[in-house]
PDB file of N, CA, C and O in Angstrom:
ATOM      1  N   MET A   1       0.721  -0.728  -0.312  1.00  0.00           N
ATOM      2  CA  MET A   1      -0.651  -0.398   0.472  1.00  0.00           C
ATOM      3  C   MET A   1       0.743   0.785  -0.209  1.00  0.00           C
ATOM      4  O   MET A   1       1.796   0.164  -0.066  1.00  0.00           O
ATOM      5  N   THR A   2       1.045   2.245  -0.878  1.00  0.00           N
ATOM      6  CA  THR A   2       1.157   3.442  -0.895  1.00  0.00           C
ATOM      7  C   THR A   2       1.049   4.303  -0.436  1.00  0.00           C
ATOM      8  O   THR A   2       0.711   3.770   0.621  1.00  0.00           O
ATOM      9  N   SER A   3       1.008   5.599  -0.148  1.00  0.00           N
ATOM     10  CA  SER A   3       0.680   6.766   0.294  1.00  0.00           C
ATOM     11  C   SER A   3      -0.296   7.439  -0.033  1.00  0.00           C
ATOM     12  O   SER A   3      -0.715   8.380   0.641  1.00  0.00           O
ATOM     13  N   GLU A   4      -0.626   7.181  -0.751  1.00  0.00           N
ATOM     14  CA  GLU A   4      -1.205   7.779  -1.815  1.00  0.00           C
ATOM     15  C   GLU A   4      -2.519   6.547  -1.492  1.00  0.00           C
ATOM     16  O   GLU A   4      -3.266   7.097  -0.682  1.00  0.00           O
ATOM     17  N   ASP A   5      -2.923   5.495  -1.729  1.00  0.00           N
ATOM     18  CA  ASP A   5      -3.269   4.814  -1.907  1.00  0.00           C
ATOM     19  C   ASP A   5      -3.978   4.880   0.051  1.00  0.00           C
ATOM     20  O   ASP A   5      -3.344   4.735   1.096  1.00  0.00           O
ATOM     21  N   ILE A   6      -6.108   5.268  -0.262  1.00  0.00           N
ATOM     22  CA  ILE A   6      -6.731   5.433   1.198  1.00  0.00           C
ATOM     23  C   ILE A   6      -7.652   4.354   1.412  1.00  0.00           C
ATOM     24  O   ILE A   6      -8.443   3.630   0.807  1.00  0.00           O
ATOM     25  N   GLN A   7      -7.070   4.635   2.825  1.00  0.00           N
ATOM     26  CA  GLN A   7      -8.239   2.972   2.787  1.00  0.00           C
ATOM     27  C   GLN A   7     -10.021   3.011   3.029  1.00  0.00           C
ATOM     28  O   GLN A   7     -10.653   3.996   3.410  1.00  0.00           O
ATOM     29  N   THR A   8     -10.464   1.949   2.765  1.00  0.00           N
ATOM     30  CA  THR A   8     -12.085   2.509   2.573  1.00  0.00           C
ATOM     31  C   THR A   8     -12.883   0.981   3.611  1.00  0.00           C
ATOM     32  O   THR A   8     -12.752  -0.242   3.658  1.00  0.00           O
ATOM     33  N   ASN A   9     -13.571   1.882   4.178  1.00  0.00           N
ATOM     34  CA  ASN A   9     -15.097   0.705   4.645  1.00  0.00           C
ATOM     35  C   ASN A   9     -16.762   0.325   3.401  1.00  0.00           C
ATOM     36  O   ASN A   9     -17.735   0.968   3.006  1.00  0.00           O
ATOM     37  N   LEU A  10     -16.204  -1.087   3.226  1.00  0.00           N
ATOM     38  CA  LEU A  10     -16.863  -1.408   2.822  1.00  0.00           C
ATOM     39  C   LEU A  10     -17.551  -3.249   3.525  1.00  0.00           C
ATOM     40  O   LEU A  10     -17.059  -4.107   4.258  1.00  0.00           O
ATOM     41  N   ARG A  11     -18.758  -3.120   2.850  1.00  0.00           N
ATOM     42  CA  ARG A  11     -19.944  -3.620   3.449  1.00  0.00           C
ATOM     43  C   ARG A  11     -20.227  -5.094   2.062  1.00  0.00           C
ATOM     44  O   ARG A  11     -20.930  -4.787   1.100  1.00  0.00           O
ATOM     45  N   LEU A  12     -19.888  -5.927   2.095  1.00  0.00           N
ATOM     46  CA  LEU A  12     -20.207  -6.716   2.204  1.00  0.00           C
ATOM     47  C   LEU A  12     -21.159  -8.597   2.292  1.00  0.00           C
ATOM     48  O   LEU A  12     -21.348  -9.013   3.435  1.00  0.00           O
ATOM     49  N   PRO A  13     -21.581  -9.388   1.262  1.00  0.00           N
ATOM     50  CA  PRO A  13     -22.840  -9.896   2.007  1.00  0.00           C
ATOM     51  C   PRO A  13     -21.211 -11.734   3.011  1.00  0.00           C
ATOM     52  O   PRO A  13     -20.509 -12.687   2.674  1.00  0.00           O
ATOM     53  N   ALA A  14     -21.470 -11.258   3.720  1.00  0.00           N
ATOM     54  CA  ALA A  14     -21.470 -12.742   4.136  1.00  0.00           C
ATOM     55  C   ALA A  14     -20.788 -14.317   2.633  1.00  0.00           C
ATOM     56  O   ALA A  14     -19.674 -14.833   2.539  1.00  0.00           O
ATOM     57  N   ASP A  15     -21.781 -14.508   1.970  1.00  0.00           N
ATOM     58  CA  ASP A  15     -20.979 -15.564   1.943  1.00  0.00           C
ATOM     59  C   ASP A  15     -20.165 -14.903   0.263  1.00  0.00           C
ATOM     60  O   ASP A  15     -19.137 -15.380  -0.216  1.00  0.00           O
ATOM     61  N   LEU A  16     -20.880 -13.875  -0.277  1.00  0.00           N
ATOM     62  CA  LEU A  16     -19.284 -13.037  -1.495  1.00  0.00           C
ATOM     63  C   LEU A  16     -18.017 -12.697  -0.558  1.00  0.00           C
ATOM     64  O   LEU A  16     -16.901 -12.617  -1.072  1.00  0.00           O
ATOM     65  N   LYS A  17     -18.285 -12.416   1.407  1.00  0.00           N
ATOM     66  CA  LYS A  17     -16.200 -12.617   1.100  1.00  0.00           C
ATOM     67  C   LYS A  17     -16.146 -13.744   1.034  1.00  0.00           C
ATOM     68  O   LYS A  17     -15.819 -13.857  -0.147  1.00  0.00           O
ATOM     69  N   GLU A  18     -16.223 -14.800   1.436  1.00  0.00           N
ATOM     70  CA  GLU A  18     -15.758 -16.351   1.799  1.00  0.00           C
ATOM     71  C   GLU A  18     -15.635 -15.979  -0.039  1.00  0.00           C
ATOM     72  O   GLU A  18     -14.567 -15.617  -0.532  1.00  0.00           O
ATOM     73  N   ARG A  19     -16.841 -16.140  -0.816  1.00  0.00           N
ATOM     74  CA  ARG A  19     -15.958 -16.601  -1.558  1.00  0.00           C
ATOM     75  C   ARG A  19     -14.707 -15.584  -3.130  1.00  0.00           C
ATOM     76  O   ARG A  19     -14.240 -15.735  -4.259  1.00  0.00           O
ATOM     77  N   LEU A  20     -14.827 -14.336  -1.612  1.00  0.00           N
ATOM     78  CA  LEU A  20     -13.383 -13.658  -2.100  1.00  0.00           C
ATOM     79  C   LEU A  20     -12.233 -14.696  -1.463  1.00  0.00           C
ATOM     80  O   LEU A  20     -11.277 -15.060  -2.148  1.00  0.00           O
ATOM     81  N   LYS A  21     -12.414 -15.105  -0.168  1.00  0.00           N
ATOM     82  CA  LYS A  21     -11.460 -15.226   0.548  1.00  0.00           C
ATOM     83  C   LYS A  21     -10.538 -17.127  -0.188  1.00  0.00           C
ATOM     84  O   LYS A  21      -9.575 -17.805   0.171  1.00  0.00           O
ATOM     85  N   GLN A  22     -11.452 -17.212  -1.158  1.00  0.00           N
ATOM     86  CA  GLN A  22     -11.184 -18.892  -1.434  1.00  0.00           C
ATOM     87  C   GLN A  22     -10.434 -18.178  -2.809  1.00  0.00           C
ATOM     88  O   GLN A  22      -9.427 -18.789  -3.168  1.00  0.00           O
ATOM     89  N   ALA A  23     -10.644 -17.462  -3.290  1.00  0.00           N
ATOM     90  CA  ALA A  23     -10.592 -16.989  -4.646  1.00  0.00           C
ATOM     91  C   ALA A  23      -9.175 -16.299  -4.324  1.00  0.00           C
ATOM     92  O   ALA A  23      -8.229 -16.311  -5.112  1.00  0.00           O
ATOM     93  N   ALA A  24      -9.163 -15.655  -2.966  1.00  0.00           N
ATOM     94  CA  ALA A  24      -7.694 -14.723  -3.066  1.00  0.00           C
ATOM     95  C   ALA A  24      -6.159 -16.189  -2.808  1.00  0.00           C
ATOM     96  O   ALA A  24      -5.091 -16.643  -3.218  1.00  0.00           O
ATOM     97  N   ASP A  25      -7.173 -16.267  -1.891  1.00  0.00           N
ATOM     98  CA  ASP A  25      -6.239 -18.156  -1.499  1.00  0.00           C
ATOM     99  C   ASP A  25      -5.608 -18.694  -3.026  1.00  0.00           C
ATOM    100  O   ASP A  25      -4.487 -18.937  -3.473  1.00  0.00           O
ATOM    101  N   ALA A  26      -6.854 -18.722  -3.479  1.00  0.00           N
ATOM    102  CA  ALA A  26      -6.582 -20.098  -4.826  1.00  0.00           C
ATOM    103  C   ALA A  26      -5.780 -19.081  -5.392  1.00  0.00           C
ATOM    104  O   ALA A  26      -5.942 -19.544  -6.522  1.00  0.00           O
ATOM    105  N   SER A  27      -4.879 -17.858  -5.647  1.00  0.00           N
ATOM    106  CA  SER A  27      -4.557 -16.850  -6.610  1.00  0.00           C
ATOM    107  C   SER A  27      -2.867 -16.349  -5.865  1.00  0.00           C
ATOM    108  O   SER A  27      -1.902 -15.928  -6.504  1.00  0.00           O
ATOM    109  N   ASN A  28      -2.932 -16.514  -4.743  1.00  0.00           N
ATOM    110  CA  ASN A  28      -2.076 -16.483  -3.789  1.00  0.00           C
ATOM    111  C   ASN A  28      -1.723 -15.125  -3.234  1.00  0.00           C
ATOM    112  O   ASN A  28      -0.697 -14.617  -2.781  1.00  0.00           O
ATOM    113  N   ARG A  29      -3.140 -14.674  -3.473  1.00  0.00           N
ATOM    114  CA  ARG A  29      -2.987 -13.432  -3.317  1.00  0.00           C
ATOM    115  C   ARG A  29      -3.638 -12.632  -1.676  1.00  0.00           C
ATOM    116  O   ARG A  29      -4.544 -13.414  -1.388  1.00  0.00           O
ATOM    117  N   SER A  30      -3.623 -11.839  -0.860  1.00  0.00           N
ATOM    118  CA  SER A  30      -4.396 -11.021   0.756  1.00  0.00           C
ATOM    119  C   SER A  30      -5.529 -10.416  -1.063  1.00  0.00           C
ATOM    120  O   SER A  30      -5.462 -10.160  -2.265  1.00  0.00           O
ATOM    121  N   MET A  31      -6.654 -10.563   0.488  1.00  0.00           N
ATOM    122  CA  MET A  31      -7.625 -10.178  -0.199  1.00  0.00           C
ATOM    123  C   MET A  31      -8.107  -9.213  -0.571  1.00  0.00           C
ATOM    124  O   MET A  31      -9.214  -9.243  -1.107  1.00  0.00           O
ATOM    125  N   ASN A  32      -7.448  -8.120  -0.406  1.00  0.00           N
ATOM    126  CA  ASN A  32      -7.150  -6.382  -1.167  1.00  0.00           C
ATOM    127  C   ASN A  32      -7.223  -6.541  -2.285  1.00  0.00           C
ATOM    128  O   ASN A  32      -8.048  -6.217  -3.139  1.00  0.00           O
ATOM    129  N   ALA A  33      -5.385  -7.608  -2.291  1.00  0.00           N
ATOM    130  CA  ALA A  33      -5.083  -7.407  -3.962  1.00  0.00           C
ATOM    131  C   ALA A  33      -5.447  -8.246  -4.898  1.00  0.00           C
ATOM    132  O   ALA A  33      -4.998  -8.276  -6.044  1.00  0.00           O
ATOM    133  N   GLU A  34      -6.524  -9.164  -4.290  1.00  0.00           N
ATOM    134  CA  GLU A  34      -7.645  -9.533  -5.184  1.00  0.00           C
ATOM    135  C   GLU A  34      -8.474  -9.320  -5.480  1.00  0.00           C
ATOM    136  O   GLU A  34      -8.934  -9.769  -6.530  1.00  0.00           O
ATOM    137  N   VAL A  35      -9.308  -8.248  -4.435  1.00  0.00           N
ATOM    138  CA  VAL A  35     -10.470  -7.028  -4.866  1.00  0.00           C
ATOM    139  C   VAL A  35      -9.678  -5.717  -6.059  1.00  0.00           C
ATOM    140  O   VAL A  35     -10.109  -5.237  -7.108  1.00  0.00           O
ATOM    141  N   VAL A  36      -8.531  -5.510  -5.382  1.00  0.00           N
ATOM    142  CA  VAL A  36      -7.768  -4.408  -6.459  1.00  0.00           C
ATOM    143  C   VAL A  36      -7.679  -5.412  -7.571  1.00  0.00           C
ATOM    144  O   VAL A  36      -7.136  -5.094  -8.629  1.00  0.00           O
ATOM    145  N   ALA A  37      -8.297  -6.872  -7.344  1.00  0.00           N
ATOM    146  CA  ALA A  37      -6.935  -7.084  -8.941  1.00  0.00           C
ATOM    147  C   ALA A  37      -8.307  -6.969  -9.725  1.00  0.00           C
ATOM    148  O   ALA A  37      -8.559  -6.264 -10.702  1.00  0.00           O
ATOM    149  N   ARG A  38      -9.224  -7.958  -8.956  1.00  0.00           N
ATOM    150  CA  ARG A  38     -10.771  -7.885  -9.956  1.00  0.00           C
ATOM    151  C   ARG A  38     -11.677  -6.433 -10.194  1.00  0.00           C
ATOM    152  O   ARG A  38     -12.642  -6.441 -10.959  1.00  0.00           O
ATOM    153  N   LEU A  39     -11.395  -5.591  -9.694  1.00  0.00           N
ATOM    154  CA  LEU A  39     -12.094  -4.165 -10.036  1.00  0.00           C
ATOM    155  C   LEU A  39     -11.424  -4.092 -11.077  1.00  0.00           C
ATOM    156  O   LEU A  39     -12.132  -4.102 -12.084  1.00  0.00           O
ATOM    157  N   GLU A  40      -9.597  -3.976 -11.391  1.00  0.00           N
ATOM    158  CA  GLU A  40      -9.171  -2.988 -12.177  1.00  0.00           C
ATOM    159  C   GLU A  40      -8.972  -4.009 -13.744  1.00  0.00           C
ATOM    160  O   GLU A  40      -8.668  -3.682 -14.891  1.00  0.00           O
ATOM    161  N   GLU A  41      -9.221  -4.989 -13.277  1.00  0.00           N
ATOM    162  CA  GLU A  41     -10.414  -5.816 -14.122  1.00  0.00           C
ATOM    163  C   GLU A  41     -12.040  -5.378 -15.308  1.00  0.00           C
ATOM    164  O   GLU A  41     -12.265  -4.843 -16.394  1.00  0.00           O
ATOM    165  N   SER A  42     -12.592  -5.861 -14.480  1.00  0.00           N
ATOM    166  CA  SER A  42     -14.202  -4.869 -14.571  1.00  0.00           C
ATOM    167  C   SER A  42     -13.677  -3.965 -15.739  1.00  0.00           C
ATOM    168  O   SER A  42     -13.922  -4.252 -16.910  1.00  0.00           O
ATOM    169  N   PHE A  43     -12.610  -2.352 -15.216  1.00  0.00           N
ATOM    170  CA  PHE A  43     -11.924  -0.800 -16.170  1.00  0.00           C
ATOM    171  C   PHE A  43     -11.688  -1.340 -17.065  1.00  0.00           C
ATOM    172  O   PHE A  43     -12.060  -0.815 -18.115  1.00  0.00           O
ATOM    173  N   THR A  44     -11.107  -2.390 -17.127  1.00  0.00           N
ATOM    174  CA  THR A  44      -9.886  -2.588 -18.027  1.00  0.00           C
ATOM    175  C   THR A  44     -10.859  -4.106 -19.676  1.00  0.00           C
ATOM    176  O   THR A  44     -10.444  -4.849 -20.566  1.00  0.00           O
ATOM    177  N   GLY A  45     -11.988  -3.756 -19.168  1.00  0.00           N
ATOM    178  CA  GLY A  45     -12.276  -4.995 -19.804  1.00  0.00           C
ATOM    179  C   GLY A  45     -12.020  -6.746 -19.938  1.00  0.00           C
ATOM    180  O   GLY A  45     -12.538  -7.348 -20.879  1.00  0.00           O
ATOM    181  N   GLY A  46     -11.290  -7.377 -19.044  1.00  0.00           N
ATOM    182  CA  GLY A  46     -10.475  -8.872 -19.513  1.00  0.00           C
ATOM    183  C   GLY A  46     -11.500  -9.033 -18.617  1.00  0.00           C
ATOM    184  O   GLY A  46     -12.187  -8.544 -17.720  1.00  0.00           O
ATOM    185  N   ALA A  47     -11.067 -10.655 -19.833  1.00  0.00           N
ATOM    186  CA  ALA A  47     -12.301 -11.379 -19.087  1.00  0.00           C
ATOM    187  C   ALA A  47     -11.624 -11.687 -17.956  1.00  0.00           C
ATOM    188  O   ALA A  47     -10.416 -11.648 -17.722  1.00  0.00           O
ATOM    189  N   ALA A  48     -13.102 -12.184 -16.877  1.00  0.00           N
ATOM    190  CA  ALA A  48     -12.926 -12.825 -15.501  1.00  0.00           C
ATOM    191  C   ALA A  48     -11.991 -14.230 -15.688  1.00  0.00           C
ATOM    192  O   ALA A  48     -12.306 -14.852 -16.702  1.00  0.00           O
ATOM    193  N   PRO A  49     -10.650 -14.979 -14.711  1.00  0.00           N
ATOM    194  CA  PRO A  49     -10.668 -16.205 -14.672  1.00  0.00           C
ATOM    195  C   PRO A  49     -11.536 -16.716 -14.435  1.00  0.00           C
ATOM    196  O   PRO A  49     -12.563 -16.412 -13.828  1.00  0.00           O
ATOM    197  N   ILE A  50     -10.920 -18.221 -15.271  1.00  0.00           N
ATOM    198  CA  ILE A  50     -11.562 -19.289 -14.127  1.00  0.00           C
ATOM    199  C   ILE A  50     -11.624 -19.681 -13.379  1.00  0.00           C
ATOM    200  O   ILE A  50     -10.487 -19.753 -12.911  1.00  0.00           O
ATOM    201  N   ASP A  51     -12.325 -20.113 -12.739  1.00  0.00           N
ATOM    202  CA  ASP A  51     -12.115 -20.780 -11.914  1.00  0.00           C
ATOM    203  C   ASP A  51     -11.750 -22.801 -11.532  1.00  0.00           C
ATOM    204  O   ASP A  51     -12.898 -23.181 -11.303  1.00  0.00           O
ATOM    205  N   GLU A  52     -11.176 -23.593 -11.438  1.00  0.00           N
ATOM    206  CA  GLU A  52     -11.374 -25.128 -11.367  1.00  0.00           C
ATOM    207  C   GLU A  52     -12.701 -25.895 -11.351  1.00  0.00           C
ATOM    208  O   GLU A  52     -13.186 -26.798 -12.033  1.00  0.00           O
ATOM    209  N   HIS A  53     -13.096 -25.157 -10.279  1.00  0.00           N
ATOM    210  CA  HIS A  53     -14.534 -26.181 -10.385  1.00  0.00           C
ATOM    211  C   HIS A  53     -15.127 -25.290 -11.515  1.00  0.00           C
ATOM    212  O   HIS A  53     -14.533 -25.587 -12.551  1.00  0.00           O
ATOM    213  N   THR A  54     -15.788 -24.598 -11.678  1.00  0.00           N
ATOM    214  CA  THR A  54     -15.708 -24.368 -13.552  1.00  0.00           C
ATOM    215  C   THR A  54     -15.441 -25.352 -14.715  1.00  0.00           C
ATOM    216  O   THR A  54     -16.252 -25.920 -15.446  1.00  0.00           O
ATOM    217  N   LEU A  55     -13.556 -25.424 -14.685  1.00  0.00           N
ATOM    218  CA  LEU A  55     -13.271 -25.780 -14.886  1.00  0.00           C
ATOM    219  C   LEU A  55     -13.751 -27.128 -15.598  1.00  0.00           C
ATOM    220  O   LEU A  55     -14.032 -27.445 -16.754  1.00  0.00           O
ATOM    221  N   ASP A  56     -13.731 -27.449 -14.977  1.00  0.00           N
ATOM    222  CA  ASP A  56     -14.434 -29.285 -14.823  1.00  0.00           C
ATOM    223  C   ASP A  56     -15.481 -29.606 -15.212  1.00  0.00           C
ATOM    224  O   ASP A  56     -15.572 -30.596 -15.937  1.00  0.00           O
ATOM    225  N   LEU A  57     -16.746 -28.767 -14.802  1.00  0.00           N
ATOM    226  CA  LEU A  57     -17.733 -28.887 -14.695  1.00  0.00           C
ATOM    227  C   LEU A  57     -17.449 -28.701 -16.731  1.00  0.00           C
ATOM    228  O   LEU A  57     -18.022 -29.576 -17.381  1.00  0.00           O
ATOM    229  N   PHE A  58     -16.839 -27.905 -17.351  1.00  0.00           N
ATOM    230  CA  PHE A  58     -16.525 -27.538 -18.643  1.00  0.00           C
ATOM    231  C   PHE A  58     -15.945 -28.887 -19.701  1.00  0.00           C
ATOM    232  O   PHE A  58     -16.110 -29.083 -20.905  1.00  0.00           O
ATOM    233  N   ALA A  59     -15.201 -29.683 -18.628  1.00  0.00           N
ATOM    234  CA  ALA A  59     -14.484 -30.110 -19.611  1.00  0.00           C
ATOM    235  C   ALA A  59     -15.666 -31.836 -19.755  1.00  0.00           C
ATOM    236  O   ALA A  59     -15.955 -32.642 -20.639  1.00  0.00           O
ATOM    237  N   GLU A  60     -16.055 -31.577 -17.974  1.00  0.00           N
ATOM    238  CA  GLU A  60     -17.098 -33.180 -18.229  1.00  0.00           C
ATOM    239  C   GLU A  60     -18.322 -33.143 -19.403  1.00  0.00           C
ATOM    240  O   GLU A  60     -18.876 -34.109 -19.927  1.00  0.00           O
ATOM    241  N   LYS A  61     -18.613 -31.337 -19.696  1.00  0.00           N
ATOM    242  CA  LYS A  61     -19.297 -31.185 -20.806  1.00  0.00           C
ATOM    243  C   LYS A  61     -18.890 -31.411 -21.647  1.00  0.00           C
ATOM    244  O   LYS A  61     -19.420 -32.488 -21.919  1.00  0.00           O
ATOM    245  N   VAL A  62     -18.118 -31.140 -22.543  1.00  0.00           N
ATOM    246  CA  VAL A  62     -16.739 -31.827 -23.584  1.00  0.00           C
ATOM    247  C   VAL A  62     -17.207 -33.068 -23.270  1.00  0.00           C
ATOM    248  O   VAL A  62     -18.268 -33.182 -23.884  1.00  0.00           O
ATOM    249  N   GLY A  63     -17.070 -33.693 -22.876  1.00  0.00           N
ATOM    250  CA  GLY A  63     -16.738 -35.418 -22.663  1.00  0.00           C
ATOM    251  C   GLY A  63     -18.171 -35.651 -22.960  1.00  0.00           C
ATOM    252  O   GLY A  63     -18.106 -35.872 -24.169  1.00  0.00           O
ATOM    253  N   GLN A  64     -18.997 -35.712 -22.749  1.00  0.00           N
ATOM    254  CA  GLN A  64     -20.427 -36.039 -22.601  1.00  0.00           C
ATOM    255  C   GLN A  64     -20.485 -35.783 -23.858  1.00  0.00           C
ATOM    256  O   GLN A  64     -20.671 -36.782 -24.552  1.00  0.00           O
ATOM    257  N   VAL A  65     -20.354 -34.391 -24.633  1.00  0.00           N
ATOM    258  CA  VAL A  65     -20.600 -34.008 -26.197  1.00  0.00           C
ATOM    259  C   VAL A  65     -20.189 -34.690 -27.083  1.00  0.00           C
ATOM    260  O   VAL A  65     -20.734 -34.774 -28.184  1.00  0.00           O
ATOM    261  N   LEU A  66     -18.795 -35.498 -26.624  1.00  0.00           N
ATOM    262  CA  LEU A  66     -17.978 -36.514 -27.881  1.00  0.00           C
ATOM    263  C   LEU A  66     -18.967 -37.190 -27.550  1.00  0.00           C
ATOM    264  O   LEU A  66     -20.135 -36.997 -27.887  1.00  0.00           O
ATOM    265  N   ASP A  67     -18.458 -38.184 -26.737  1.00  0.00           N
ATOM    266  CA  ASP A  67     -19.733 -38.965 -26.598  1.00  0.00           C
ATOM    267  C   ASP A  67     -20.277 -39.325 -26.253  1.00  0.00           C
ATOM    268  O   ASP A  67     -20.240 -40.320 -25.529  1.00  0.00           O
ATOM    269  N   GLU A  68     -21.239 -38.594 -26.645  1.00  0.00           N
ATOM    270  CA  GLU A  68     -22.906 -39.027 -27.656  1.00  0.00           C
ATOM    271  C   GLU A  68     -22.070 -38.531 -29.159  1.00  0.00           C
ATOM    272  O   GLU A  68     -22.007 -39.622 -29.726  1.00  0.00           O
ATOM    273  N   ARG A  69     -21.539 -37.725 -29.916  1.00  0.00           N
ATOM    274  CA  ARG A  69     -20.863 -37.865 -31.356  1.00  0.00           C
ATOM    275  C   ARG A  69     -20.787 -39.496 -31.192  1.00  0.00           C
ATOM    276  O   ARG A  69     -21.549 -40.331 -31.680  1.00  0.00           O
ATOM    277  N   GLU A  70     -19.490 -39.721 -30.251  1.00  0.00           N
ATOM    278  CA  GLU A  70     -19.557 -40.833 -31.295  1.00  0.00           C
ATOM    279  C   GLU A  70     -19.874 -42.260 -31.319  1.00  0.00           C
ATOM    280  O   GLU A  70     -19.383 -43.306 -31.744  1.00  0.00           O
ATOM    281  N   LYS A  71     -20.992 -41.822 -30.628  1.00  0.00           N
ATOM    282  CA  LYS A  71     -22.223 -42.893 -29.663  1.00  0.00           C
ATOM    283  C   LYS A  71     -23.057 -42.855 -31.366  1.00  0.00           C
ATOM    284  O   LYS A  71     -23.735 -43.854 -31.606  1.00  0.00           O
ATOM    285  N   LYS A  72     -23.005 -41.799 -32.435  1.00  0.00           N
ATOM    286  CA  LYS A  72     -24.335 -42.062 -33.045  1.00  0.00           C
ATOM    287  C   LYS A  72     -23.406 -42.107 -33.988  1.00  0.00           C
ATOM    288  O   LYS A  72     -23.774 -42.928 -34.828  1.00  0.00           O
ATOM    289  N   LYS A  73     -22.169 -41.537 -34.332  1.00  0.00           N
ATOM    290  CA  LYS A  73     -21.137 -42.126 -35.542  1.00  0.00           C
ATOM    291  C   LYS A  73     -21.324 -43.683 -35.763  1.00  0.00           C
ATOM    292  O   LYS A  73     -21.785 -44.126 -36.815  1.00  0.00           O
ATOM    293  N   ARG A  74     -20.826 -44.708 -34.407  1.00  0.00           N
ATOM    294  CA  ARG A  74     -21.296 -46.166 -34.204  1.00  0.00           C
ATOM    295  C   ARG A  74     -23.152 -46.324 -34.513  1.00  0.00           C
ATOM    296  O   ARG A  74     -23.528 -47.379 -35.023  1.00  0.00           O
ATOM    297  N   LYS A  75     -23.391 -46.078 -34.436  1.00  0.00           N
ATOM    298  CA  LYS A  75     -24.814 -46.066 -34.599  1.00  0.00           C
ATOM    299  C   LYS A  75     -25.358 -45.729 -36.167  1.00  0.00           C
ATOM    300  O   LYS A  75     -26.343 -46.443 -36.354  1.00  0.00           O
ATOM    301  N   SER A  76     -25.089 -44.933 -37.317  1.00  0.00           N
ATOM    302  CA  SER A  76     -24.235 -44.413 -37.952  1.00  0.00           C
ATOM    303  C   SER A  76     -24.195 -45.708 -39.091  1.00  0.00           C
ATOM    304  O   SER A  76     -23.413 -45.670 -40.041  1.00  0.00           O
TER     305      SER A  76
END
């Protein structure tokens, strides 16, 4: 934190705070650094990083679609 940085109070729902804490831990950042990074990203229009759970769900769905395609090919 530099002398130009200001400190502010912020009210968050408990579940959002916990999700921020988990995200900060996963990216090896403090909660403050996580919040700052996410806010900065929202102003620059960058895509939010995808968490492991979302990637796992996506991979599972892709696998299901590919399996279905393979089954259809075998029937043809």
